[in-house]
Each structure stands twice: as C-alpha cells, then as structure tokens.
C-alpha positions as a printed NumPy array, in Angstrom:
array([[  89.474, -156.336,  169.501],
       [  87.93 , -159.744,  170.208],
       [  84.196, -160.473,  170.516],
       [  84.324, -161.05 ,  174.29 ],
       [  86.043, -157.728,  174.78 ],
       [  83.353, -155.975,  172.724],
       [  80.567, -157.632,  174.727],
       [  82.172, -156.397,  177.927],
       [  82.157, -152.783,  176.825],
       [  79.507, -150.349,  177.894],
       [  77.037, -148.916,  175.398],
       [  78.623, -145.449,  175.557],
       [  82.058, -146.889,  174.832],
       [  80.739, -148.743,  171.79 ],
       [  79.156, -145.591,  170.464],
       [  82.486, -143.732,  170.813],
       [  84.308, -146.494,  168.902],
       [  81.685, -146.505,  166.144],
       [  81.849, -142.726,  165.775],
       [  85.653, -142.818,  165.628],
       [  85.531, -145.525,  162.973],
       [  82.954, -143.573,  160.956],
       [  85.177, -140.486,  161.084],
       [  88.154, -142.522,  159.908],
       [  86.107, -144.07 ,  157.083],
       [  85.012, -140.592,  156.021],
       [  88.599, -139.361,  155.893],
       [  89.827, -142.437,  154.019],
       [  86.955, -142.169,  151.528],
       [  87.81 , -138.525,  150.933],
       [  91.474, -139.42 ,  150.466],
       [  90.635, -142.134,  147.932],
       [  88.488, -139.637,  146.016],
       [  91.377, -137.143,  145.985],
       [  93.814, -139.75 ,  144.642],
       [  91.37 , -140.866,  141.948],
       [  90.865, -137.215,  140.985],
       [  94.637, -136.793,  140.651],
       [  94.692, -139.61 ,  138.115],
       [  91.939, -137.829,  136.189],
       [  93.756, -134.475,  136.187],
       [  95.04 , -133.376,  132.786],
       [  95.762, -130.265,  130.728],
       [  92.077, -129.955,  129.853],
       [  90.822, -129.542,  133.41 ],
       [  93.788, -127.982,  135.23 ],
       [  96.935, -125.897,  134.763],
       [  98.897, -129.063,  134.042],
       [ 100.855, -128.628,  130.78 ],
       [  99.978, -130.891,  127.811],
       [ 103.51 , -132.328,  127.857],
       [ 102.662, -134.106,  131.133],
       [  99.484, -135.769,  129.871],
       [ 101.387, -138.797,  128.61 ],
       [  99.34 , -141.126,  126.411],
       [  96.039, -140.251,  128.1  ],
       [  95.365, -137.136,  126.054],
       [  92.056, -135.444,  126.923],
       [  89.531, -134.7  ,  124.235],
       [  90.17 , -131.173,  122.962],
       [  87.642, -128.676,  124.295],
       [  86.994, -125.228,  122.909],
       [  84.833, -122.269,  123.77 ],
       [  84.171, -121.88 ,  120.06 ],
       [  80.824, -123.239,  118.946],
       [  80.766, -125.579,  115.943],
       [  79.539, -123.768,  112.836],
       [  78.561, -126.918,  110.953],
       [  80.554, -125.796,  107.921],
       [  83.151, -127.913,  106.154],
       [  86.791, -127.012,  106.847],
       [  88.683, -124.872,  104.338],
       [  87.582, -122.049,  102.076],
       [  83.838, -121.517,  101.905],
       [  81.742, -121.051,   98.78 ],
       [  82.177, -117.545,   97.404],
       [  85.488, -117.093,   99.205],
       [  88.016, -115.14 ,   97.16 ],
       [  91.034, -117.41 ,   97.055],
       [  94.65 , -116.31 ,   97.101],
       [  97.438, -118.485,   95.801],
       [ 101.195, -118.068,   95.615],
       [ 101.925, -114.692,   94.034],
       [ 105.056, -113.012,   92.725],
       [ 106.237, -110.249,   95.04 ],
       [ 108.731, -108.75 ,   92.555],
       [ 109.77 , -108.942,   88.922],
       [ 111.879, -111.972,   87.896],
       [ 115.631, -111.461,   88.259],
       [ 116.371, -113.795,   85.347],
       [ 114.309, -114.952,   82.363],
       [ 115.141, -118.212,   80.607],
       [ 113.365, -119.051,   77.338],
       [ 112.945, -122.732,   76.462],
       [ 112.695, -123.216,   72.697],
       [ 112.054, -126.391,   70.726],
       [ 115.072, -127.507,   68.654],
       [ 113.335, -130.096,   66.444],
       [ 109.815, -130.186,   65.007],
       [ 107.76 , -132.751,   66.87 ],
       [ 105.957, -133.808,   63.639],
       [ 108.448, -133.854,   60.779],
       [ 111.74 , -133.73 ,   62.666],
       [ 112.998, -130.582,   60.919],
       [ 115.644, -128.469,   62.668],
       [ 113.828, -125.325,   63.914],
       [ 116.517, -124.004,   66.269],
       [ 117.002, -120.888,   64.105],
       [ 113.296, -120.27 ,   63.482],
       [ 111.716, -117.215,   65.101],
       [ 109.357, -117.842,   68.054],
       [ 105.729, -116.8  ,   67.506],
       [ 104.634, -116.619,   71.157],
       [ 104.859, -117.991,   74.694],
       [ 102.591, -120.853,   75.713],
       [ 103.084, -120.547,   79.475],
       [ 105.36 , -119.093,   82.119],
       [ 106.499, -120.894,   85.259],
       [ 108.065, -118.634,   87.912],
       [ 110.347, -120.492,   90.341],
       [ 110.953, -118.751,   93.663],
       [ 114.275, -119.836,   95.097],
       [ 116.89 , -118.629,   97.537],
       [ 120.447, -117.834,   96.549],
       [ 122.727, -117.998,   99.563],
       [ 126.009, -116.155,   99.272],
       [ 128.406, -114.472,  101.655],
       [ 129.591, -110.959,  100.897],
       [ 132.943, -109.708,  102.167],
       [ 133.394, -105.926,  102.08 ],
       [ 136.887, -104.57 ,  102.643],
       [ 136.825, -101.12 ,  104.248],
       [ 140.148,  -99.386,  103.602],
       [ 141.063,  -96.293,  105.582],
       [ 142.959,  -94.285,  103.03 ],
       [ 145.758,  -91.824,  103.847],
       [ 146.014,  -88.425,  102.204],
       [ 148.882,  -85.965,  102.744],
       [ 147.921,  -82.317,  102.615],
       [ 149.965,  -80.684,   99.835],
       [ 149.884,  -77.4  ,  101.735],
       [ 151.094,  -78.326,  105.233],
       [ 152.092,  -81.96 ,  104.865],
       [ 149.585,  -83.241,  107.465],
       [ 148.578,  -86.875,  107.149],
       [ 144.762,  -87.211,  106.892],
       [ 142.754,  -90.443,  107.2  ],
       [ 139.251,  -91.284,  106.012],
       [ 136.542,  -91.919,  108.626],
       [ 135.678,  -95.592,  109.027],
       [ 131.971,  -96.54 ,  109.388],
       [ 130.568,  -97.72 ,  112.722],
       [ 131.05 , -101.417,  113.299],
       [ 134.495, -101.63 ,  111.705],
       [ 137.91 , -101.501,  113.304],
       [ 139.206, -105.096,  113.317],
       [ 141.017, -106.662,  110.407],
       [ 138.309, -109.348,  110.126],
       [ 134.851, -109.214,  111.775],
       [ 131.224, -110.228,  111.29 ],
       [ 128.762, -107.775,  109.765],
       [ 125.332, -106.684,  110.936],
       [ 123.442, -109.112,  108.693],
       [ 125.31 , -112.178,  109.943],
       [ 125.059, -111.096,  113.577],
       [ 121.321, -110.498,  113.171],
       [ 120.968, -113.977,  111.659],
       [ 122.769, -115.48 ,  114.672],
       [ 120.405, -113.735,  117.113],
       [ 117.4  , -114.744,  115.001],
       [ 118.353, -118.421,  114.96 ],
       [ 119.361, -118.809,  118.616],
       [ 116.383, -116.952,  120.068],
       [ 113.444, -116.656,  117.659],
       [ 114.058, -120.053,  115.979],
       [ 115.26 , -121.476,  119.35 ],
       [ 118.162, -123.386,  117.776],
       [ 121.041, -124.331,  120.057],
       [ 124.305, -122.41 ,  119.781],
       [ 126.172, -125.487,  118.555],
       [ 123.643, -126.103,  115.762],
       [ 123.756, -122.446,  114.716],
       [ 127.516, -122.8  ,  114.341],
       [ 127.017, -125.906,  112.187],
       [ 124.401, -124.148,  110.021],
       [ 126.685, -121.183,  109.378],
       [ 129.517, -123.532,  108.498],
       [ 127.469, -125.853,  106.256],
       [ 125.16 , -123.373,  104.516],
       [ 127.157, -120.138,  104.467],
       [ 130.649, -121.673,  104.51 ],
       [ 131.397, -119.209,  107.296],
       [ 133.42 , -120.529,  110.247],
       [ 132.328, -119.222,  113.668],
       [ 132.866, -120.392,  117.235],
       [ 130.182, -121.035,  119.845],
       [ 131.847, -118.426,  122.068],
       [ 131.47 , -115.797,  119.344],
       [ 127.772, -116.673,  118.961],
       [ 127.272, -116.21 ,  122.719],
       [ 129.126, -112.878,  122.555],
       [ 126.922, -111.693,  119.668],
       [ 123.81 , -112.415,  121.738],
       [ 125.331, -110.559,  124.7  ],
       [ 126.166, -107.608,  122.44 ],
       [ 122.593, -107.52 ,  121.146],
       [ 121.205, -107.566,  124.698],
       [ 123.439, -104.664,  125.683],
       [ 122.467, -102.584,  122.656],
       [ 118.759, -103.354,  123.282],
       [ 118.591, -101.781,  126.752],
       [ 117.688,  -98.225,  125.619],
       [ 114.88 ,  -99.621,  123.454],
       [ 113.637, -101.844,  126.304],
       [ 113.287,  -98.805,  128.535],
       [ 111.087,  -97.249,  125.85 ],
       [ 108.963, -100.429,  125.618],
       [ 108.589, -100.6  ,  129.405],
       [ 107.542,  -96.949,  129.555],
       [ 104.95 ,  -97.493,  126.812],
       [ 103.431, -100.492,  128.613],
       [ 103.115,  -98.604,  131.92 ],
       [ 100.98 ,  -96.018,  130.087],
       [  98.601,  -98.67 ,  128.746],
       [  95.13 ,  -98.794,  130.372],
       [  95.158, -102.621,  130.326],
       [  98.223, -104.885,  130.605],
       [  98.511, -108.676,  130.7  ],
       [ 100.981, -110.343,  133.068],
       [ 102.262, -113.91 ,  133.237],
       [ 105.31 , -115.978,  134.111],
       [ 106.829, -119.345,  133.249],
       [ 109.984, -121.207,  134.141],
       [ 112.915, -122.302,  132.037],
       [ 115.856, -124.545,  132.851],
       [ 119.218, -123.023,  133.756],
       [ 121.745, -125.675,  134.727],
       [ 119.055, -127.82 ,  136.317],
       [ 117.494, -124.946,  138.245],
       [ 114.395, -122.886,  137.579],
       [ 114.651, -119.384,  136.205],
       [ 111.408, -117.468,  135.77 ],
       [ 110.556, -115.414,  132.7  ],
       [ 108.102, -112.638,  133.609],
       [ 106.208, -110.86 ,  130.865],
       [ 104.169, -107.652,  130.717],
       [ 102.166, -107.524,  127.487],
       [  99.899, -105.23 ,  125.494],
       [  98.585, -105.84 ,  121.961],
       [ 101.588, -103.939,  120.517],
       [ 104.365, -104.243,  123.111],
       [ 106.093, -107.02 ,  125.069],
       [ 108.521, -106.61 ,  127.962],
       [ 110.198, -109.725,  129.391],
       [ 112.684, -110.15 ,  132.209],
       [ 114.344, -113.137,  133.866],
       [ 114.51 , -113.775,  137.605],
       [ 115.333, -116.603,  139.978],
       [ 112.091, -115.87 ,  141.827],
       [ 108.496, -116.374,  140.713],
       [ 106.632, -114.233,  143.263],
       [ 106.825, -110.582,  144.248],
       [ 110.611, -110.414,  144.004],
       [ 110.582, -111.561,  140.395],
       [ 107.565, -109.402,  139.54 ],
       [ 109.331, -106.382,  141.066],
       [ 112.394, -107.07 ,  138.915],
       [ 110.131, -106.892,  135.865],
       [ 109.077, -103.519,  137.217],
       [ 105.914, -102.819,  135.226],
       [ 103.115, -103.637,  137.665],
       [ 104.8  , -101.848,  140.562],
       [ 103.139,  -98.429,  140.595],
       [ 100.966,  -99.341,  137.597],
       [  97.565,  -97.598,  137.705],
       [  95.7  ,  -99.422,  134.933],
       [  94.028, -102.839,  134.891],
       [  96.288, -105.855,  135.379],
       [  95.084, -109.09 ,  133.753],
       [  96.663, -112.242,  135.188],
       [  96.06 , -115.691,  136.645],
       [  95.279, -116.413,  140.301],
       [  98.878, -116.219,  141.563],
       [  98.481, -114.528,  144.959],
       [ 101.548, -112.316,  144.474],
       [  99.772, -110.187,  141.859],
       [  97.081, -109.138,  144.323],
       [  99.661, -107.527,  146.619],
       [  99.932, -104.635,  144.141],
       [  97.162, -102.231,  145.116],
       [  97.863,  -99.271,  142.81 ],
       [  96.094, -101.052,  139.943],
       [  92.802, -102.841,  139.372],
       [  92.837, -106.577,  138.721],
       [  91.117, -108.911,  136.244],
       [  91.413, -112.694,  136.342],
       [  91.99 , -115.059,  133.436],
       [  88.767, -116.969,  132.894],
       [  90.442, -119.619,  130.736],
       [  92.239, -120.859,  133.872],
       [  89.004, -120.857,  135.846],
       [  87.11 , -122.74 ,  133.136],
       [  89.694, -125.517,  133.234],
       [  89.351, -125.81 ,  137.015],
       [  85.56 , -125.817,  136.751],
       [  85.879, -128.603,  134.19 ],
       [  87.912, -130.566,  136.736],
       [  85.021, -130.3  ,  139.204],
       [  82.628, -131.561,  136.529],
       [  84.928, -134.46 ,  135.623],
       [  85.669, -135.619,  139.168],
       [  82.593, -134.837,  141.278],
       [  78.802, -134.947,  141.046],
       [  78.531, -131.241,  141.89 ],
       [  76.387, -129.313,  139.386],
       [  77.367, -125.731,  140.241],
       [  80.571, -125.913,  138.177],
       [  78.798, -126.674,  134.885],
       [  76.321, -123.868,  135.571],
       [  79.197, -121.441,  136.178],
       [  80.873, -122.534,  132.933],
       [  77.645, -121.832,  131.039],
       [  77.27 , -118.436,  132.702],
       [  80.811, -117.269,  131.927],
       [  80.539, -118.403,  128.298],
       [  77.163, -116.659,  127.918],
       [  78.64 , -113.452,  129.335],
       [  81.509, -113.72 ,  126.871],
       [  79.101, -114.211,  123.937],
       [  76.886, -111.34 ,  125.11 ],
       [  79.89 , -109.026,  125.248],
       [  80.91 , -110.005,  121.709],
       [  77.358, -109.371,  120.485],
       [  77.43 , -105.891,  122.018],
       [  80.789, -105.138,  120.417],
       [  79.543, -106.245,  117.002],
       [  76.553, -103.93 ,  117.506],
       [  79.08 , -101.116,  118.197],
       [  77.989, -100.796,  121.822],
       [  80.552,  -99.668,  124.401],
       [  78.966, -101.428,  127.38 ],
       [  76.51 , -104.158,  128.242],
       [  72.898, -103.114,  128.99 ],
       [  72.206, -102.693,  132.72 ],
       [  69.301, -105.163,  132.786],
       [  71.485, -107.866,  131.203],
       [  74.283, -107.189,  133.688],
       [  71.823, -107.497,  136.6  ],
       [  70.515, -110.747,  135.133],
       [  74.029, -112.194,  134.981],
       [  74.784, -110.965,  138.529],
       [  71.643, -112.657,  139.883],
       [  72.561, -115.943,  138.188],
       [  76.087, -115.681,  139.597],
       [  74.653, -115.287,  143.107],
       [  72.294, -118.252,  142.625],
       [  75.19 , -120.469,  141.518],
       [  77.229, -119.446,  144.572],
       [  74.286, -120.355,  146.802],
       [  74.04 , -123.769,  145.134],
       [  77.792, -124.279,  145.434],
       [  77.7  , -123.555,  149.177],
       [  75.392, -126.569,  149.546],
       [  77.301, -128.875,  147.186],
       [  80.805, -127.922,  148.383],
       [  80.339, -127.099,  152.087],
       [  83.074, -126.159,  154.507],
       [  84.614, -129.222,  156.156],
       [  84.78 , -128.738,  159.929],
       [  87.87 , -129.903,  161.789],
       [  89.755, -130.357,  158.531],
       [  93.003, -128.506,  157.91 ],
       [  92.619, -128.863,  154.152],
       [  89.42 , -128.08 ,  152.298],
       [  88.409, -129.856,  149.102],
       [  89.527, -128.57 ,  145.736],
       [  85.957, -127.589,  144.709],
       [  85.569, -125.691,  148.001],
       [  88.783, -123.745,  147.445],
       [  87.683, -122.912,  143.914],
       [  84.311, -121.746,  145.225],
       [  86.008, -119.446,  147.739],
       [  87.925, -117.894,  144.844],
       [  84.697, -117.22 ,  142.945],
       [  83.253, -115.59 ,  146.072],
       [  86.292, -113.466,  146.894],
       [  87.12 , -112.358,  143.35 ],
       [  83.702, -111.963,  141.737],
       [  84.503, -108.414,  140.58 ],
       [  87.847, -109.462,  139.069],
       [  86.326, -112.527,  137.361],
       [  83.457, -110.622,  135.726],
       [  85.313, -107.382,  134.963],
       [  85.605, -108.378,  131.296],
       [  81.818, -107.924,  130.97 ],
       [  81.767, -104.564,  132.767],
       [  84.739, -103.051,  130.905],
       [  84.992, -103.965,  127.227],
       [  88.712, -103.069,  127.199],
       [  89.384, -106.03 ,  129.503],
       [  89.874, -109.397,  127.744],
       [  88.081, -112.577,  128.799],
       [  91.37 , -114.417,  129.345],
       [  95.105, -113.914,  129.64 ],
       [  95.947, -115.538,  126.302],
       [  97.873, -112.485,  125.104],
       [ 100.574, -112.893,  127.767],
       [ 100.503, -116.685,  127.466],
       [ 101.197, -116.449,  123.722],
       [ 104.103, -114.1  ,  124.395],
       [ 105.868, -116.559,  126.704],
       [ 105.099, -119.642,  124.598],
       [ 108.458, -119.314,  122.837],
       [ 110.147, -119.854,  126.215],
       [ 108.885, -123.442,  126.252],
       [ 109.848, -123.904,  122.599],
       [ 113.383, -122.821,  123.48 ],
       [ 113.545, -125.336,  126.304],
       [ 112.202, -128.201,  124.205],
       [ 114.539, -127.511,  121.274],
       [ 117.795, -126.583,  122.984],
       [ 117.242, -127.83 ,  126.542],
       [ 117.699, -124.548,  128.388],
       [ 120.66 , -122.372,  129.334],
       [ 124.026, -122.768,  130.999],
       [ 124.254, -119.334,  132.619],
       [ 122.178, -116.652,  134.274],
       [ 123.301, -114.14 ,  131.634],
       [ 122.079, -116.456,  128.871],
       [ 118.539, -116.502,  130.327],
       [ 118.501, -112.72 ,  130.801],
       [ 119.727, -112.143,  127.241],
       [ 117.023, -114.474,  125.905],
       [ 114.346, -112.467,  127.731],
       [ 115.672, -109.247,  126.189],
       [ 115.75 , -110.659,  122.659],
       [ 112.264, -112.119,  123.104],
       [ 110.954, -108.669,  124.063],
       [ 112.224, -107.129,  120.819],
       [ 111.117, -110.076,  118.662],
       [ 107.606, -110.251,  120.138],
       [ 107.117, -106.476,  119.815],
       [ 108.213, -106.561,  116.172],
       [ 105.798, -109.415,  115.383],
       [ 102.885, -107.632,  117.067],
       [ 103.518, -104.51 ,  114.993],
       [ 103.822, -106.455,  111.747],
       [ 107.511, -105.666,  111.282],
       [ 110.281, -107.905,  110.024],
       [ 111.995, -109.664,  112.916],
       [ 115.263, -109.776,  110.993],
       [ 115.134, -106.051,  110.174],
       [ 114.261, -105.265,  113.789],
       [ 117.284, -107.175,  115.073],
       [ 119.485, -105.382,  112.551],
       [ 117.936, -102.118,  113.748],
       [ 119.238, -102.813,  117.249],
       [ 122.766, -103.391,  115.98 ],
       [ 122.52 , -100.235,  113.812],
       [ 120.874,  -98.229,  116.622],
       [ 117.937,  -97.488,  114.282],
       [ 115.16 ,  -99.599,  115.843],
       [ 113.312,  -96.445,  116.899],
       [ 112.678,  -95.692,  113.225],
       [ 110.984,  -99.07 ,  112.758],
       [ 108.948,  -99.738,  115.922],
       [ 106.394,  -97.661,  117.829],
       [ 107.325,  -97.751,  121.506],
       [ 104.073,  -96.097,  122.573],
       [ 102.195,  -99.123,  121.277],
       [  99.705,  -97.078,  119.265],
       [ 100.474,  -98.56 ,  115.838],
       [  97.307,  -99.684,  114.075]])
C-alpha cells in the first residue's frame, strides 16, 4: 500500500490494519520460537531417542547427586578378583631341565615345591554326536518282536539336539545376531552345517513350546499389585510392528502387534481387566482402562520440563523439577528409615507447593485465545493439572516406582535387535521374538541361566526352573 493510499484512509481503518499486522507478527513470532525450539529438542529434554541426536549430543543429566568421591572401589572396600569356580580339569607341571647356575642336567631330580600356580580359564568347543539305536528283541516265549522306547526329541536319522537348538535361540534373540551370521558361527566355530531355514524353524518351534509357560507368566503378572507397561516399534519389512510389554520385578510378558494403541494393548491382554496399579507413560490409550489405577512415569515428565527450561523463560518448570526430585528423595529417606508411608505434614507441604507451582504456571503459560494449537508448555501444564494424582502417586504409595524404567529396560533389547540385524522379514518372526524375549527377560530377573531356561522350554521342564508367580526373592 502506497503512502497516498494510507493518508486517504480513515483513522478507524488504520487502526484495523495495525491490529491485523500486530496479530500476524504475534503469530509469526510464535512460529519462529516453535521452530527454534525444535532445533533445540534432543533426547535430554524430550522423548526423542539418542540415536536421532546426531552430533549435537546433549550434556548427560542425572537425578543422582554427585557424591564427590573418586570413581572405582572406595577405601576399605573388600575387593573381589577373578576366582576359580571349580577344580582344575588338568594340571601341568613345568619343571626346570637345566640348572640356571652351573648348567647341570636336573631333569631327573625330585621337585622340592611349587613356586606359583597360574590357572588359565579357557573354553573347549566340541560337538557331541549321540547315536540312539532302537534295539529289537524277540520274545523267546511267544516270538513277539519288541523294540526299545526312544527318548523324546529323537525319531529322524539325523537331527539337532536340545543344546544346539537352545544356542540358536540364544544367539538370534538374546544376542540379537542375524540368522545368516548365526549360521556362519555354527559353521566356523562348531563345524556344524545348518541352513537359515532350519534356524528360523528352531525359533518357531521354541515359540510354540513356550506358549504354556507364557500363559503362566501372564497369569502371574495379572495378580501383581503394581505392573509396568510400555511399547516400542521394530521394523518388519519396512513397516512398524509394536512390541508391548507388561513387566513386574520378576516377570516379563511381551507380545507383538501391528497397532500401538488400544488394539495392540488388548492383544497383550494384561491391562484389560487388571485391578492393580498400572505404571506407564502419557499415551492416552492407557487411560481408557478404568478397572485399574494409574501412575505416570516421572522420568518422561522431567525430560519435558527440561525442554521448557531450555527453550523458554518460564520458571515454573524448574520449580516442578525440584519438587518432584525432592519428593523422590523424601520417599527414599522414609524407606531407609523403614517407614511404610510419608508423614502427613510432609505430604501436605508437597501438595501446597504443587498447587503454588500450578498457579505460577497459569500466569507464565496462559491459554492462547483464538488459537487452535496451544503451546507445548501449556499442554504440559494441562497434563500436570489433570493427572496430579497419577504423577504424585509414587509418594503416596511406596509400592509405586518413580518412573517406568523397569518396562523400558525390558524392551531395550528390541532396539538392540533392530540395530544389529535390521529387523524382521515376517510377522511370525516378530511374534516369535516377543515370545523368546519374555522367557529370556524373566529368567534374567530371577537370576537364572538364560541358556538353561531356553533348554527347559525344549525339554518342557521350565516350570522347575522359574517361578511364574513372580515371588522369587
């Protein structure tokens, strides 16, 4: 608009133009701030995974307070080095043949003692082939031909035993090695030829044999007063499959689904009808299950509060971080003092501070009128208002953890699998991986051998090794 045109306009018209321009400037300024904040978003202040941080790695942040001590064993600490776990299988004596001073032959002289012993722990890899022969015996009385009973797992002229099959499952799932590399390892190290198809079939066989034990694990988790839930995706032929986990300190139950929300959670089947306390992140789908109480993961919330601190001048976020961390420390102090709950006056003090921070946040992150989208700090504030009970439940019930790290640790191997082998080629492969991961994670939690647990599935004896009620101390 030219100067003459502006001079011809009425005062009211100019005011309207100025107001419209101010509104546009406000929106553009807000948009610029959002874009700059996106550039400053990383794994330390959001749910963004560390793999997407690129070269701009954030400074590591921890809730743990620095002790001021040097790293490593402290003074007075009783050290523990490499120890023998059994008697030596072979003893080799090294004797001098010639005297180091006069050169006399002392090979036949009797030894007077042992100066030192060096025990070398090594691995001897060998393949054992056992031929099971079904012998025929003719009854001398009636002439009937009788045959010996063959053990379970035999029947073909040549087949793979339980130990080798367990090793295959261990490598492809727990170690996350690709099927092709497992074949190469068996060929190179064990001199045992095996096809990739056979390796896939062994994993499928393990998954099928695991189903009765998985039902026991699922039943044990549903009886737990507190259960952690989480989900993560894995690649299946370029598409997302979702691994859902239900976790307790002693049990893990994982399932695979093409859906992340309620449909996938229902396929997992634990939270549906669950009457305990469900610990999870802020995924809205979890809150649709009303038979249970809910507790939110504060580690997620702390990261989002950190984002507000990093990208705005709002002060309420840092105050909320301090409050949550103080509540966490106060709970730990009570536990160490063998108290089962936090004193009422302390709980009221924390509740009053929470309310004061919300009041401050309402001023610093107000509702934007005539805007379809609210700011990220405003949305976070609304979550703290709506879910105050779920956020602070860890301080009211000492059985509830501060975060959801238990479930997150259980599904961490899913990402390791994807990084190492790239993902899966079939839906059955993802489902089988979830089944194996359930058994492996449960065995680790209960301090049992993963290899022996996998063999226990093939031998149908896993129930003798693991506690499916999850009460093992």
